[in-house]
N, CA, C and O atoms as a GROMACS GRO file, in nm:
protein
  476
    1MET      N    1  14.864  -9.450 -12.641
    1MET     CA    2  14.880  -9.372 -12.540
    1MET      C    3  14.997  -9.301 -12.607
    1MET      O    4  15.084  -9.364 -12.666
    2GLY      N    5  14.997  -9.185 -12.598
    2GLY     CA    6  15.123  -9.117 -12.622
    2GLY      C    7  15.118  -8.980 -12.550
    2GLY      O    8  15.024  -8.952 -12.475
    3LYS      N    9  15.218  -8.897 -12.572
    3LYS     CA   10  15.262  -8.763 -12.486
    3LYS      C   11  15.389  -8.680 -12.585
    3LYS      O   12  15.464  -8.729 -12.669
    4ALA      N   13  15.382  -8.601 -12.559
    4ALA     CA   14  15.483  -8.460 -12.564
    4ALA      C   15  15.551  -8.482 -12.426
    4ALA      O   16  15.506  -8.508 -12.315
    5GLU      N   17  15.722  -8.456 -12.495
    5GLU     CA   18  15.826  -8.412 -12.371
    5GLU      C   19  15.892  -8.370 -12.434
    5GLU      O   20  15.883  -8.370 -12.556
    6GLY      N   21  15.997  -8.309 -12.354
    6GLY     CA   22  16.179  -8.254 -12.408
    6GLY      C   23  16.141  -8.150 -12.395
    6GLY      O   24  16.031  -8.113 -12.353
    7ARG      N   25  16.267  -8.065 -12.444
    7ARG     CA   26  16.292  -7.944 -12.429
    7ARG      C   27  16.406  -7.933 -12.546
    7ARG      O   28  16.498  -8.013 -12.565
    8GLY      N   29  16.368  -7.775 -12.646
    8GLY     CA   30  16.447  -7.731 -12.729
    8GLY      C   31  16.431  -7.868 -12.830
    8GLY      O   32  16.330  -7.939 -12.830
    9LYS      N   33  16.550  -7.889 -12.917
    9LYS     CA   34  16.548  -7.996 -12.999
    9LYS      C   35  16.516  -8.160 -12.955
    9LYS      O   36  16.533  -8.265 -13.017
   10GLU      N   37  16.477  -8.138 -12.855
   10GLU     CA   38  16.414  -8.274 -12.780
   10GLU      C   39  16.312  -8.285 -12.773
   10GLU      O   40  16.269  -8.397 -12.748
   11TRP      N   41  16.216  -8.170 -12.792
   11TRP     CA   42  16.086  -8.204 -12.761
   11TRP      C   43  15.997  -8.270 -12.899
   11TRP      O   44  15.993  -8.242 -13.019
   12HIS      N   45  15.937  -8.359 -12.821
   12HIS     CA   46  15.873  -8.478 -12.936
   12HIS      C   47  15.803  -8.572 -12.868
   12HIS      O   48  15.812  -8.601 -12.749
   13GLY      N   49  15.740  -8.614 -12.944
   13GLY     CA   50  15.605  -8.696 -12.908
   13GLY      C   51  15.673  -8.832 -12.854
   13GLY      O   52  15.793  -8.854 -12.868
   14HIS      N   53  15.600  -8.905 -12.801
   14HIS     CA   54  15.641  -9.014 -12.684
   14HIS      C   55  15.538  -9.137 -12.723
   14HIS      O   56  15.425  -9.133 -12.674
   15VAL      N   57  15.569  -9.223 -12.792
   15VAL     CA   58  15.460  -9.370 -12.735
   15VAL      C   59  15.496  -9.413 -12.643
   15VAL      O   60  15.614  -9.436 -12.618
   16THR      N   61  15.362  -9.444 -12.542
   16THR     CA   62  15.376  -9.486 -12.418
   16THR      C   63  15.336  -9.631 -12.432
   16THR      O   64  15.397  -9.721 -12.374
   17ALA      N   65  15.264  -9.644 -12.488
   17ALA     CA   66  15.219  -9.802 -12.530
   17ALA      C   67  15.097  -9.767 -12.648
   17ALA      O   68  15.031  -9.664 -12.648
   18ILE      N   69  15.086  -9.879 -12.746
   18ILE     CA   70  14.983  -9.942 -12.855
   18ILE      C   71  14.982 -10.046 -12.835
   18ILE      O   72  15.076 -10.120 -12.807
   19THR      N   73  14.835 -10.076 -12.853
   19THR     CA   74  14.778 -10.262 -12.856
   19THR      C   75  14.669 -10.271 -12.936
   19THR      O   76  14.594 -10.175 -12.918
   20VAL      N   77  14.638 -10.334 -13.002
   20VAL     CA   78  14.587 -10.415 -13.067
   20VAL      C   79  14.493 -10.549 -13.046
   20VAL      O   80  14.545 -10.653 -13.086
   21ALA      N   81  14.403 -10.557 -13.006
   21ALA     CA   82  14.325 -10.648 -12.969
   21ALA      C   83  14.383 -10.747 -13.076
   21ALA      O   84  14.404 -10.692 -13.184
   22PRO      N   85  14.416 -10.902 -13.070
   22PRO     CA   86  14.441 -10.987 -13.182
   22PRO      C   87  14.376 -11.005 -13.264
   22PRO      O   88  14.430 -11.025 -13.372
   23ALA      N   89  14.184 -11.006 -13.254
   23ALA     CA   90  14.101 -11.012 -13.383
   23ALA      C   91  14.143 -10.905 -13.479
   23ALA      O   92  14.175 -10.935 -13.594
   24TYR      N   93  14.144 -10.757 -13.428
   24TYR     CA   94  14.143 -10.683 -13.491
   24TYR      C   95  14.350 -10.627 -13.568
   24TYR      O   96  14.398 -10.533 -13.631
   25ARG      N   97  14.379 -10.702 -13.533
   25ARG     CA   98  14.516 -10.686 -13.642
   25ARG      C   99  14.540 -10.711 -13.747
   25ARG      O  100  14.507 -10.823 -13.786
   26ARG      N  101  14.600 -10.627 -13.832
   26ARG     CA  102  14.688 -10.670 -13.968
   26ARG      C  103  14.603 -10.597 -14.057
   26ARG      O  104  14.617 -10.613 -14.178
   27ILE      N  105  14.495 -10.499 -13.997
   27ILE     CA  106  14.392 -10.455 -14.112
   27ILE      C  107  14.397 -10.278 -14.070
   27ILE      O  108  14.307 -10.195 -14.072
   28GLY      N  109  14.556 -10.262 -14.030
   28GLY     CA  110  14.609 -10.123 -14.003
   28GLY      C  111  14.575 -10.018 -13.896
   28GLY      O  112  14.562  -9.897 -13.914
   29LEU      N  113  14.566 -10.067 -13.815
   29LEU     CA  114  14.505  -9.993 -13.699
   29LEU      C  115  14.576  -9.942 -13.617
   29LEU      O  116  14.536  -9.847 -13.550
   30ALA      N  117  14.699  -9.996 -13.601
   30ALA     CA  118  14.804  -9.978 -13.522
   30ALA      C  119  14.879  -9.878 -13.587
   30ALA      O  120  14.959  -9.814 -13.518
   31GLU      N  121  14.865  -9.850 -13.722
   31GLU     CA  122  14.951  -9.791 -13.826
   31GLU      C  123  14.875  -9.646 -13.839
   31GLU      O  124  14.932  -9.546 -13.883
   32ARG      N  125  14.781  -9.648 -13.808
   32ARG     CA  126  14.644  -9.533 -13.818
   32ARG      C  127  14.726  -9.455 -13.649
   32ARG      O  128  14.791  -9.352 -13.630
   33MET      N  129  14.684  -9.554 -13.568
   33MET     CA  130  14.686  -9.465 -13.438
   33MET      C  131  14.848  -9.379 -13.409
   33MET      O  132  14.862  -9.272 -13.350
   34MET      N  133  14.959  -9.466 -13.473
   34MET     CA  134  15.066  -9.425 -13.465
   34MET      C  135  15.101  -9.315 -13.599
   34MET      O  136  15.214  -9.266 -13.597
   35GLN      N  137  15.024  -9.283 -13.694
   35GLN     CA  138  15.038  -9.185 -13.754
   35GLN      C  139  14.953  -9.077 -13.739
   35GLN      O  140  14.956  -8.993 -13.829
   36LEU      N  141  14.848  -9.051 -13.607
   36LEU     CA  142  14.751  -8.960 -13.550
   36LEU      C  143  14.872  -8.911 -13.425
   36LEU      O  144  14.870  -8.795 -13.382
   37LEU      N  145  14.965  -9.002 -13.379
   37LEU     CA  146  15.035  -8.955 -13.289
   37LEU      C  147  15.096  -8.859 -13.383
   37LEU      O  148  15.066  -8.740 -13.400
   38GLU      N  149  15.198  -8.940 -13.447
   38GLU     CA  150  15.297  -8.837 -13.595
   38GLU      C  151  15.196  -8.669 -13.581
   38GLU      O  152  15.198  -8.557 -13.530
   39THR      N  153  15.137  -8.739 -13.648
   39THR     CA  154  15.018  -8.568 -13.661
   39THR      C  155  15.070  -8.448 -13.598
   39THR      O  156  15.148  -8.355 -13.616
   40VAL      N  157  14.947  -8.517 -13.474
   40VAL     CA  158  14.961  -8.415 -13.376
   40VAL      C  159  15.116  -8.356 -13.297
   40VAL      O  160  15.124  -8.248 -13.238
   41SER      N  161  15.227  -8.455 -13.312
   41SER     CA  162  15.336  -8.424 -13.269
   41SER      C  163  15.399  -8.324 -13.355
   41SER      O  164  15.491  -8.256 -13.311
   42ASP      N  165  15.340  -8.305 -13.514
   42ASP     CA  166  15.434  -8.257 -13.611
   42ASP      C  167  15.351  -8.135 -13.579
   42ASP      O  168  15.423  -8.036 -13.589
   43LYS      N  169  15.244  -8.107 -13.549
   43LYS     CA  170  15.146  -8.008 -13.522
   43LYS      C  171  15.202  -7.908 -13.429
   43LYS      O  172  15.229  -7.792 -13.460
   44THR      N  173  15.218  -7.963 -13.311
   44THR     CA  174  15.271  -7.942 -13.190
   44THR      C  175  15.438  -7.882 -13.219
   44THR      O  176  15.500  -7.818 -13.134
   45GLN      N  177  15.497  -7.919 -13.359
   45GLN     CA  178  15.607  -7.849 -13.318
   45GLN      C  179  15.715  -7.979 -13.313
   45GLN      O  180  15.825  -7.940 -13.353
   46GLY      N  181  15.716  -8.081 -13.287
   46GLY     CA  182  15.827  -8.182 -13.230
   46GLY      C  183  15.900  -8.234 -13.325
   46GLY      O  184  15.872  -8.262 -13.441
   47TYR      N  185  16.028  -8.247 -13.248
   47TYR     CA  186  16.131  -8.273 -13.346
   47TYR      C  187  16.069  -8.435 -13.410
   47TYR      O  188  16.049  -8.455 -13.530
   48PHE      N  189  16.056  -8.495 -13.345
   48PHE     CA  190  16.065  -8.633 -13.385
   48PHE      C  191  15.931  -8.723 -13.294
   48PHE      O  192  15.866  -8.664 -13.208
   49VAL      N  193  15.906  -8.858 -13.326
   49VAL     CA  194  15.857  -8.929 -13.183
   49VAL      C  195  15.937  -9.036 -13.196
   49VAL      O  196  16.001  -9.071 -13.295
   50ASP      N  197  15.930  -9.092 -13.075
   50ASP     CA  198  16.023  -9.193 -13.028
   50ASP      C  199  15.929  -9.321 -12.971
   50ASP      O  200  15.808  -9.302 -12.969
   51LEU      N  201  15.964  -9.408 -12.940
   51LEU     CA  202  15.911  -9.522 -12.838
   51LEU      C  203  16.050  -9.619 -12.794
   51LEU      O  204  16.163  -9.619 -12.844
   52PHE      N  205  16.000  -9.692 -12.690
   52PHE     CA  206  16.066  -9.822 -12.640
   52PHE      C  207  16.038  -9.960 -12.710
   52PHE      O  208  15.924 -10.005 -12.711
   53VAL      N  209  16.130 -10.021 -12.762
   53VAL     CA  210  16.091 -10.183 -12.765
   53VAL      C  211  16.138 -10.298 -12.700
   53VAL      O  212  16.243 -10.266 -12.645
   54ARG      N  213  16.122 -10.375 -12.686
   54ARG     CA  214  16.212 -10.497 -12.623
   54ARG      C  215  16.292 -10.549 -12.801
   54ARG      O  216  16.259 -10.545 -12.919
   55VAL      N  217  16.420 -10.600 -12.710
   55VAL     CA  218  16.476 -10.623 -12.851
   55VAL      C  219  16.471 -10.736 -12.898
   55VAL      O  220  16.516 -10.770 -13.008
   56SER      N  221  16.399 -10.828 -12.793
   56SER     CA  222  16.332 -10.985 -12.876
   56SER      C  223  16.196 -10.968 -12.920
   56SER      O  224  16.118 -11.064 -12.922
   57ASN      N  225  16.157 -10.825 -12.965
   57ASN     CA  226  16.019 -10.834 -13.048
   57ASN      C  227  16.050 -10.787 -13.122
   57ASN      O  228  16.068 -10.665 -13.117
   58SER      N  229  16.075 -10.865 -13.238
   58SER     CA  230  16.108 -10.855 -13.353
   58SER      C  231  16.027 -10.834 -13.441
   58SER      O  232  16.059 -10.758 -13.533
   59VAL      N  233  15.855 -10.915 -13.435
   59VAL     CA  234  15.757 -10.841 -13.487
   59VAL      C  235  15.723 -10.677 -13.506
   59VAL      O  236  15.687 -10.617 -13.607
   60ALA      N  237  15.747 -10.630 -13.376
   60ALA     CA  238  15.697 -10.505 -13.338
   60ALA      C  239  15.841 -10.431 -13.421
   60ALA      O  240  15.819 -10.336 -13.496
   61ILE      N  241  15.936 -10.463 -13.408
   61ILE     CA  242  16.063 -10.390 -13.426
   61ILE      C  243  16.042 -10.430 -13.644
   61ILE      O  244  16.090 -10.341 -13.715
   62LYS      N  245  16.003 -10.502 -13.688
   62LYS     CA  246  15.958 -10.515 -13.775
   62LYS      C  247  15.887 -10.392 -13.862
   62LYS      O  248  15.920 -10.328 -13.962
   63MET      N  249  15.782 -10.390 -13.778
   63MET     CA  250  15.669 -10.298 -13.749
   63MET      C  251  15.680 -10.141 -13.770
   63MET      O  252  15.637 -10.053 -13.844
   64TYR      N  253  15.738 -10.151 -13.694
   64TYR     CA  254  15.783  -9.979 -13.639
   64TYR      C  255  15.922  -9.924 -13.771
   64TYR      O  256  15.944  -9.810 -13.811
   65LYS      N  257  15.982 -10.038 -13.804
   65LYS     CA  258  16.089  -9.994 -13.903
   65LYS      C  259  16.012  -9.981 -14.057
   65LYS      O  260  16.041  -9.899 -14.144
   66LYS      N  261  15.901 -10.091 -14.065
   66LYS     CA  262  15.762 -10.053 -14.191
   66LYS      C  263  15.715  -9.907 -14.162
   66LYS      O  264  15.690  -9.837 -14.260
   67PHE      N  265  15.704  -9.867 -14.064
   67PHE     CA  266  15.629  -9.689 -14.035
   67PHE      C  267  15.712  -9.584 -14.031
   67PHE      O  268  15.674  -9.468 -14.019
   68GLY      N  269  15.875  -9.636 -14.045
   68GLY     CA  270  15.995  -9.542 -14.058
   68GLY      C  271  16.043  -9.476 -13.949
   68GLY      O  272  16.095  -9.365 -13.951
   69TYR      N  273  16.021  -9.567 -13.827
   69TYR     CA  274  16.106  -9.575 -13.727
   69TYR      C  275  16.234  -9.635 -13.756
   69TYR      O  276  16.231  -9.745 -13.812
   70THR      N  277  16.381  -9.566 -13.719
   70THR     CA  278  16.489  -9.664 -13.728
   70THR      C  279  16.574  -9.615 -13.550
   70THR      O  280  16.588  -9.501 -13.504
   71VAL      N  281  16.605  -9.709 -13.504
   71VAL     CA  282  16.708  -9.724 -13.394
   71VAL      C  283  16.759  -9.609 -13.385
   71VAL      O  284  16.807  -9.531 -13.468
   72TYR      N  285  16.737  -9.605 -13.233
   72TYR     CA  286  16.862  -9.444 -13.202
   72TYR      C  287  16.959  -9.481 -13.125
   72TYR      O  288  17.063  -9.416 -13.112
   73ARG      N  289  16.932  -9.591 -13.067
   73ARG     CA  290  17.015  -9.640 -12.947
   73ARG      C  291  16.979  -9.766 -12.863
   73ARG      O  292  16.859  -9.764 -12.834
   74ARG      N  293  17.052  -9.886 -12.809
   74ARG     CA  294  17.032  -9.970 -12.751
   74ARG      C  295  17.006  -9.921 -12.600
   74ARG      O  296  17.089  -9.834 -12.572
   75VAL      N  297  16.908  -9.951 -12.481
   75VAL     CA  298  16.938  -9.939 -12.389
   75VAL      C  299  16.946 -10.055 -12.294
   75VAL      O  300  16.866 -10.142 -12.329
   76LEU      N  301  17.018 -10.091 -12.179
   76LEU     CA  302  17.066 -10.153 -12.124
   76LEU      C  303  16.998 -10.198 -12.020
   76LEU      O  304  17.005 -10.124 -11.922
   77GLY      N  305  16.910 -10.331 -12.000
   77GLY     CA  306  16.859 -10.331 -11.910
   77GLY      C  307  16.727 -10.292 -11.837
   77GLY      O  308  16.690 -10.318 -11.723
   78TYR      N  309  16.642 -10.191 -11.980
   78TYR     CA  310  16.559 -10.130 -11.977
   78TYR      C  311  16.424 -10.178 -11.939
   78TYR      O  312  16.341 -10.092 -11.909
   79TYR      N  313  16.397 -10.278 -11.938
   79TYR     CA  314  16.301 -10.372 -11.881
   79TYR      C  315  16.329 -10.478 -11.788
   79TYR      O  316  16.390 -10.582 -11.814
   80TYR      N  317  16.279 -10.442 -11.681
   80TYR     CA  318  16.310 -10.548 -11.576
   80TYR      C  319  16.177 -10.595 -11.499
   80TYR      O  320  16.075 -10.530 -11.474
   81SER      N  321  16.209 -10.734 -11.468
   81SER     CA  322  16.095 -10.812 -11.426
   81SER      C  323  16.161 -10.918 -11.284
   81SER      O  324  16.272 -10.964 -11.255
   82SER      N  325  16.062 -10.920 -11.240
   82SER     CA  326  16.106 -11.030 -11.134
   82SER      C  327  16.180 -11.140 -11.171
   82SER      O  328  16.178 -11.198 -11.280
   83GLY      N  329  16.263 -11.174 -11.050
   83GLY     CA  330  16.379 -11.264 -11.067
   83GLY      C  331  16.519 -11.229 -11.147
   83GLY      O  332  16.590 -11.317 -11.197
   84ASP      N  333  16.554 -11.063 -11.152
   84ASP     CA  334  16.656 -11.061 -11.216
   84ASP      C  335  16.684 -11.059 -11.336
   84ASP      O  336  16.796 -11.031 -11.380
   85ASN      N  337  16.571 -11.092 -11.414
   85ASN     CA  338  16.542 -11.106 -11.586
   85ASN      C  339  16.563 -10.967 -11.590
   85ASN      O  340  16.501 -10.907 -11.502
   86GLU      N  341  16.643 -10.886 -11.678
   86GLU     CA  342  16.650 -10.774 -11.751
   86GLU      C  343  16.652 -10.808 -11.888
   86GLU      O  344  16.717 -10.906 -11.926
   87GLU      N  345  16.559 -10.708 -12.000
   87GLU     CA  346  16.582 -10.713 -12.092
   87GLU      C  347  16.650 -10.559 -12.214
   87GLU      O  348  16.650 -10.457 -12.146
   88ASP      N  349  16.683 -10.540 -12.308
   88ASP     CA  350  16.757 -10.422 -12.352
   88ASP      C  351  16.610 -10.386 -12.429
   88ASP      O  352  16.512 -10.461 -12.422
   89ALA      N  353  16.612 -10.256 -12.503
   89ALA     CA  354  16.523 -10.196 -12.536
   89ALA      C  355  16.603 -10.141 -12.632
   89ALA      O  356  16.720 -10.105 -12.615
   90PHE      N  357  16.531 -10.135 -12.750
   90PHE     CA  358  16.549 -10.040 -12.843
   90PHE      C  359  16.461  -9.908 -12.903
   90PHE      O  360  16.364  -9.915 -12.979
   91ASP      N  361  16.526  -9.778 -12.841
   91ASP     CA  362  16.511  -9.662 -12.849
   91ASP      C  363  16.485  -9.616 -13.048
   91ASP      O  364  16.570  -9.595 -13.135
   92MET      N  365  16.342  -9.617 -13.055
   92MET     CA  366  16.360  -9.619 -13.181
   92MET      C  367  16.261  -9.491 -13.246
   92MET      O  368  16.151  -9.478 -13.192
   93ARG      N  369  16.289  -9.412 -13.340
   93ARG     CA  370  16.291  -9.229 -13.378
   93ARG      C  371  16.230  -9.217 -13.524
   93ARG      O  372  16.276  -9.280 -13.619
   94LYS      N  373  16.141  -9.146 -13.533
   94LYS     CA  374  16.063  -9.114 -13.664
   94LYS      C  375  16.116  -8.952 -13.674
   94LYS      O  376  16.056  -8.882 -13.594
   95PRO      N  377  16.218  -8.875 -13.757
   95PRO     CA  378  16.225  -8.788 -13.729
   95PRO      C  379  16.061  -8.706 -13.826
   95PRO      O  380  15.984  -8.764 -13.903
   96LEU      N  381  16.058  -8.524 -13.770
   96LEU     CA  382  15.941  -8.499 -13.810
   96LEU      C  383  15.950  -8.411 -13.898
   96LEU      O  384  16.069  -8.410 -13.929
   97SER      N  385  15.865  -8.295 -13.992
   97SER     CA  386  15.907  -8.177 -14.066
   97SER      C  387  16.007  -8.062 -13.940
   97SER      O  388  16.104  -7.996 -13.977
   98ARG      N  389  15.978  -8.062 -13.861
   98ARG     CA  390  16.074  -8.009 -13.790
   98ARG      C  391  16.236  -8.024 -13.793
   98ARG      O  392  16.324  -7.938 -13.785
   99ASP      N  393  16.244  -8.156 -13.806
   99ASP     CA  394  16.350  -8.174 -13.807
   99ASP      C  395  16.455  -8.233 -13.933
   99ASP      O  396  16.502  -8.343 -13.962
  100VAL      N  397  16.465  -8.077 -13.996
  100VAL     CA  398  16.503  -8.044 -14.178
  100VAL      C  399  16.670  -8.125 -14.138
  100VAL      O  400  16.670  -8.239 -14.186
  101GLU      N  401  16.740  -8.109 -14.099
  101GLU     CA  402  16.853  -8.152 -14.106
  101GLU      C  403  16.861  -8.324 -14.038
  101GLU      O  404  16.955  -8.400 -14.060
  102ARG      N  405  16.754  -8.354 -13.963
  102ARG     CA  406  16.772  -8.538 -13.962
  102ARG      C  407  16.826  -8.559 -13.797
  102ARG      O  408  16.813  -8.669 -13.742
  103GLN      N  409  16.881  -8.455 -13.735
  103GLN     CA  410  16.962  -8.433 -13.622
  103GLN      C  411  16.915  -8.500 -13.481
  103GLN      O  412  16.986  -8.500 -13.380
  104SER      N  413  16.777  -8.560 -13.490
  104SER     CA  414  16.685  -8.653 -13.437
  104SER      C  415  16.756  -8.816 -13.428
  104SER      O  416  16.779  -8.875 -13.322
  105ILE      N  417  16.781  -8.866 -13.559
  105ILE     CA  418  16.817  -8.990 -13.625
  105ILE      C  419  16.992  -9.010 -13.617
  105ILE      O  420  17.073  -8.918 -13.637
  106VAL      N  421  17.023  -9.137 -13.588
  106VAL     CA  422  17.141  -9.168 -13.641
  106VAL      C  423  17.163  -9.315 -13.677
  106VAL      O  424  17.099  -9.417 -13.656
  107SER      N  425  17.311  -9.280 -13.757
  107SER     CA  426  17.290  -9.459 -13.828
  107SER      C  427  17.365  -9.515 -13.732
  107SER      O  428  17.422  -9.454 -13.642
  108ASN      N  429  17.366  -9.687 -13.758
  108ASN     CA  430  17.404  -9.817 -13.647
  108ASN      C  431  17.334  -9.753 -13.533
  108ASN      O  432  17.421  -9.751 -13.446
  109GLY      N  433  17.272  -9.723 -13.504
  109GLY     CA  434  17.230  -9.712 -13.345
  109GLY      C  435  17.240  -9.804 -13.257
  109GLY      O  436  17.298  -9.793 -13.149
  110GLU      N  437  17.167  -9.929 -13.313
  110GLU     CA  438  17.224 -10.043 -13.222
  110GLU      C  439  17.304 -10.059 -13.180
  110GLU      O  440  17.288 -10.141 -13.090
  111SER      N  441  17.428 -10.018 -13.190
  111SER     CA  442  17.556 -10.039 -13.129
  111SER      C  443  17.549  -9.907 -13.060
  111SER      O  444  17.642  -9.926 -12.982
  112ARG      N  445  17.521  -9.825 -13.041
  112ARG     CA  446  17.495  -9.712 -12.920
  112ARG      C  447  17.395  -9.740 -12.815
  112ARG      O  448  17.273  -9.732 -12.803
  113LYS      N  449  17.528  -9.788 -12.720
  113LYS     CA  450  17.453  -9.843 -12.575
  113LYS      C  451  17.446  -9.767 -12.479
  113LYS      O  452  17.547  -9.701 -12.454
  114VAL      N  453  17.338  -9.751 -12.402
  114VAL     CA  454  17.326  -9.648 -12.290
  114VAL      C  455  17.249  -9.719 -12.186
  114VAL      O  456  17.161  -9.802 -12.211
  115ARG      N  457  17.297  -9.673 -12.038
  115ARG     CA  458  17.224  -9.747 -11.917
  115ARG      C  459  17.062  -9.635 -11.964
  115ARG      O  460  17.036  -9.544 -12.042
  116PRO      N  461  16.986  -9.720 -11.853
  116PRO     CA  462  16.869  -9.622 -11.833
  116PRO      C  463  16.838  -9.511 -11.774
  116PRO      O  464  16.736  -9.443 -11.786
  117GLU      N  465  17.000  -9.484 -11.658
  117GLU     CA  466  16.955  -9.390 -11.616
  117GLU      C  467  17.050  -9.255 -11.682
  117GLU      O  468  17.065  -9.141 -11.637
  118ASP      N  469  17.090  -9.301 -11.772
  118ASP     CA  470  17.172  -9.190 -11.844
  118ASP      C  471  17.063  -9.108 -11.982
  118ASP      O  472  17.095  -9.014 -12.054
  119LEU      N  473  16.943  -9.181 -11.978
  119LEU     CA  474  16.798  -9.128 -12.079
  119LEU      C  475  16.754  -9.001 -11.975
  119LEU      O  476  16.656  -8.931 -12.002
   0.00000   0.00000   0.00000
């Protein structure tokens, strides 16, 4: 699932959720779904596509990096579960063709820390 959101140079595609059943993993379905959202976001003049992923989800982070995404910032306590357990998220982005100057990405985004209310 994905959506378009934002204004001005923040107009972008957002990955709300992506999941592939275990029996169908490792055959390229996630990559094709991501490419479809990227294509639609590019055609609607988005500047980038973004997503949030738990910092502990190293498998997903590796996959998104393989797809060309980089960490834009670390969102402190983004994921909250019962029992006061909080977990940070990486806000990962991939620039699209409209972002010629690549302003939607930064280097060393892991060290750029924000709170969820700052988003």
